[in-house]
N, C-alpha and C positions, 0 to 999 in steps of 0.2 A: 490611529495616526498621532505620532508626536506631536507638539506644541509647536516645537521647534520647525518644521518641516514647512509652517504656514506662516512663520515669522519673518519678518524683511531681514534680510542681510545686511540693509542701511541701519538697521536699529541697532545690532550686534555688534559693526564694524568699529564705531566709535570708541567700544569697550577693548576690542583687539588694540588698537591704537595707544589707547591709557596704559594698557597693560606693558604694551613692548617700549613704549615711551619711559614708564616709571622705572626700566631697568635697563636705560641708557641707548636704546635702539631706536631706529627710527619709523617714520611711515613710509618711506619709499623701501626700506626693508623688508615692509610687512606687506605693502603691494607686491614686490618681486617674489615672494612667498606664494601670496592666494594666486598669481599670476602663473607660477611654476604647475601649483596643483591644478587649477581649472583650464589651464590653455589659454587663458583669456590674454589679450593684451590690455594697455593701461585705459585705452577708449572705451572698451568692452566693460572693464571693470566700472570704470566710471558712470557708465550708462545704466549699470545695474545698482549702483547707488543710488544713481538719481531717479530710479524709476521705482525703487523700492522692490525690486525683485523679492521673493520668498528663497530661502535656502530650498525649497524645494525644485522652483523653477531654474535657480541659478546653476544647482547641479545637474537638469535636466539639460542644459542647453551647456556644459562645461565637458571640455575633453582632457579628461583625467589624464596627469602624468602618469605613463606606463610604469613610473619607479613607484607609484603612491602604494603600491603593494607591501614596498619596504618600510612602511611606516609602523613602527611598533612601539609599543609601551602602553603605560596606563594615562589615560584623563578620565577624572573625576571617578577615579575607582576602576574603572573598566577597561581592560586591553582592547585596544584598539583594530588587534587582530583579529578578535574574536565577536566582533560587533556582526550580528546576522543581516541584520536588515541594511542593503545596499546605499538607501539615502543616510541613514544615520551613519554608517561607517564613514563616509565620504565627509560627513559633519566632523566627526572626531578624527578624521584626518587633519582638517582644519585645523580643530584645538589642537592637535598634538604637536602640528608645526609652529603655529603661535605659542605654546608652550615653551618649544624648544628655544625659539628665537628670544624670547623672553629670559632665558635660563643663561642665555649667553653663548650659547653653541654657533661655532663658525659657520657661516654663509654656506659653505660648501657640504659640510655636514648636515645642514637643516635639508637642504635640495639634494641631498642623496648622491651628490656629484663627487 
């Protein structure tokens, strides 16, 4: 099992915020992306952050967006569409969306709409 599975989402979230804000995007946009991927609303996302939910439990409760499988590309040298472990793939989907947001892609493109 990968160490990231047992890592609390709340411990990584500030790094996502920093990454997107450095590139001129907002925490609200980041939250919108996370909510799009996971199916959580704002209060559910806040609850997971407050409770220190692990990535494993976060994605166990998530209702993954049906368009998530259209997320493709490379994160940390790994093609997200080729990741075999389902949980790791979901984490990589999230990483890829955060990367796209930070790189200045429009929300329409990031949210596959």
